[in-house]
N, C-alpha and C positions, 0 to 999 in steps of 0.2 A: 432608840426604841424600834422594834420590828414593826413594819407597816402592817396594816390589816390585810387579810386575804381578800382578793376581789372575787366575790361570789356571784354566780348566776343560779337562778332557780327555774327549772323547767316544769311547767304544770303549776304555776304560782297561784292560781285561783282555786285549785282543788282543795280537798280537805287537808291533805298533807302540806300542800303549798301554803295554805292559810296558817297552819300551825307553825311552819317554818318562819313565815313572815313575822308572826307575833313574837318569836324568840330572837331572831337575828337582828331585829331593830335595836336591841339593847346589848348585843353581844359584841364586845370590843375586838374580838378576833377577826371579825368580818366587816367588809364593806359591800353591801348589796349593790351590784352595778347593772344587773340585767334580770328581768322577770318575764318569762314567756307564758302565753296562754294560747288556746286554740284560735284559729282564724275567725271562727264564728262566735267567740266569747263576747259577752256584754261588757267585760272588763277591759277589752283591748282599747288602748289609748287613754284610759283613765289613770289617775295617780295611784301608785302603790300604797303610799302613806298619806293620809289626809292631814297634812300640816305644812307649814311654810318652810320647814327645814329641808325635807326630802322632796326632790323634784322628779324622782324616777317614776316612769309610767309603764304600765303593762304593754307588752308588744306581742305580736303574733308570729315572730320569726327571729332569725339570728343575723340578718343582714346589717343591722345597726349596732350589733354587740361591740362593746369596747374590749380592751384587754381583760382577760379573765384568768384567774388562777385555778378555780375548781367549779364544777357544775354539779348541782344536786338535782336529780330528775325523779319526780313522782308524777308522771303525766299519763301516758298510754303508749302503745306500740308506735304510733305515728310520731308522737312528741319525742319519744326516746330516740327514734331513728334520726330525727332532725338534730337533736342535741348531740348525738354520737357523730354525725357528719361534721359538726362544728368543732367538737373536741379533737377529732382525728386531724382535721385540717390545721388546727392551731396548737396542737400538743398540750391540750388541757386535760387535767385529771377529771374523772367522772365518777360520781357516786350515784347509784340508781337503785330504787326499790320498786320499779315498775314490774309487774308480773303479767301473766297471760300472754307471753311472747310466743310467736311461731318459731319453727326450727331455723328459718333463715336469719331472723333477727338475733336469735340466741347464738348462732354461729358467728354473726358479725361482731357481737360483743366479745366472744372468745378470741377472735382474730385481732380485734382492736387492742386487746391487752398486750399484744406483742409490741405495740407502738406507744401506748399511753397507759397511765395507771388507771385501772378500773376496779371499783369496789362495788360488788353486787350483793344484795341481801334481800331475802323475801321479807325479813322482819328486822328492824333496827333496835329492837328492845334488848337490853342487857339480860333481862330475865329469860327471854326466849333463847338467847345464846347459851345460857347456863342449862336450860331445859334440854337443848340439843346435845350438849356434852353428857348430861345425865342419861339421856335416852340411848346414846351410843353405848355407854357402859352397861346399861340394863339389857339392851337387846343382845349384846355379845354374851353376857353372863347367863341370860335366860333364853338360850337359843331355841329350845323346844317349845317355848310358850307362844301362844297365839298373840298377835299384836294388831290392834286397830287404832286408828287415829281419828278422833272426833273433833270437828272444828265448827265454830259458829261466828257469823259476822252479820252486820246490818243488811237489810233487805236490798240495798242498792249495789252491793258488790257483784261484779259481773263474772269473775272467774271462780270456778269450783272444781276440785278442792282449792283452797287458798294456796298461794305460793309458799307460805310458812308450813302448811300441812305437808305439802310435797317435799319441802326441804327436810322436814323431820323424817318422812318416810325414806328419803334417799340416805340420810345419815344412819337410820336403823338397818336398812338393807346392806349398806356398805359394812356395817359392824358385823353382819352375818355372812360376809363374803359373797354378796350378790348385788344385783342392781335392782332399782325400783321397778324397772320395766319387766323384770322377771317375776317379781313378787306381788305387785299391786293388784288389788281387786277394788274397783271403783263403784261397783253396784252389785248387790246380791240378787236382784231380780233376774230371773232366767237362769239361775245357777242352782238348781235343786240338789239335794243331797248334802252330805257332810262337808264341813269346811276342809279345803285343801291345806295340808300341812305346810307351814312355812310362809303362807301368804300374809300380806299386810293389807288390811281392809281400811277403807275410808268412809266416813259418814259426814254429811254436810248439813248444817242448819243455817238458814237465812231468815232474818226478820228483825223488826224494830230498829234500835240504834246501837246494837251490840258492836263495840269497838273491835274486839277480837278475843276469842277463847280457843285454846288448843289443849286437848287431853290425849295422851298416849296411854292406852290400856294394854298392859301385859297380863295375860290370863293363863294361869296354870291350873292344876288340879287342886281344888280346895283353897286356893288363894289367888289374889290379884294385886298387882301393883299399878297405881295410877300416877302419872306425872302430868301436872297441869300448870298452865299459865293463863291468867286472865288480865287483859288490859282494860282499864276503866277510863283512861285519859289518853287521847291521841298524841298529846305532846311528848309522851315517852319515845315515840318513834322519831319525832322531829329532833329531839335532843340527841338521840343516837346518830341520826344522819349528820347533824352538825359536828358531833365529835369525830365522826368518820371523815368528814370533809376537811376538818382542821388537821387530821392525822395524815391524809393521803396527799394533800397539796405538796407538790415538789418531789413526790416519791418517784422512784424509777418505774418504767413500764412493768406491768404485771397484773395478774388476776388476784386481787386482794379480797379479804373477807372481814366480816365484823369480828371474827375470832382473832385476826391479826391486830385489830385495834385494842381488843380486850387484853391480849397477851402483852402488849407494850405497856400496859398500866399495872400489871401484876408485879 
């Protein structure tokens, strides 16, 4: 029988970390061996699971980490940087959904993929992956139509637009033979006059407990196409991350994507 994959979770006390813990506990594919939190977290030093069977405790770093097969990171830029340091030093595969990265950390991840397997996704939902594919096709077929991306999340989300919205915009821009840097309009204020042809607009909503909603609006003359995805349960992202971790463990170095995971199942 194949042994369970030794899993570490970076950002284990956050919303996504908590969702991962609730699923991985009963997932025979994995053995959770390390769970990190921020140094000032109230969870540091406390048991991960409140039972007599699991003895693992939350820790604030990687110095005590045992042998690991794959790391799932949903922390923040600082937590991701620390997890990446450990993965590169020990040849561990990394799955990360952390967004809001600066250019330096983004470049670090790109370079790290030359030495370890790295799977990055702004959203681990299967539905969002399909939405992205549909948007690519629609943006290419309807090149002259205006395109805006509207996203909504809970009021505690820090980055805006969301990483998923930006990923959708990048996919649409590429389908039209351009880059998002060339086409993106992040605010209409201070931009009087008619809309510039070919631009991709973004609108952001923050409030309540919205898990995540994304709508791509393609607007033509006399008709409109809307492609939407609404998440109502955060566990969908955790399930996708675990599927990705099971898939990438032991893979060759490279920059992998959620599409690679989906393609392997078709």
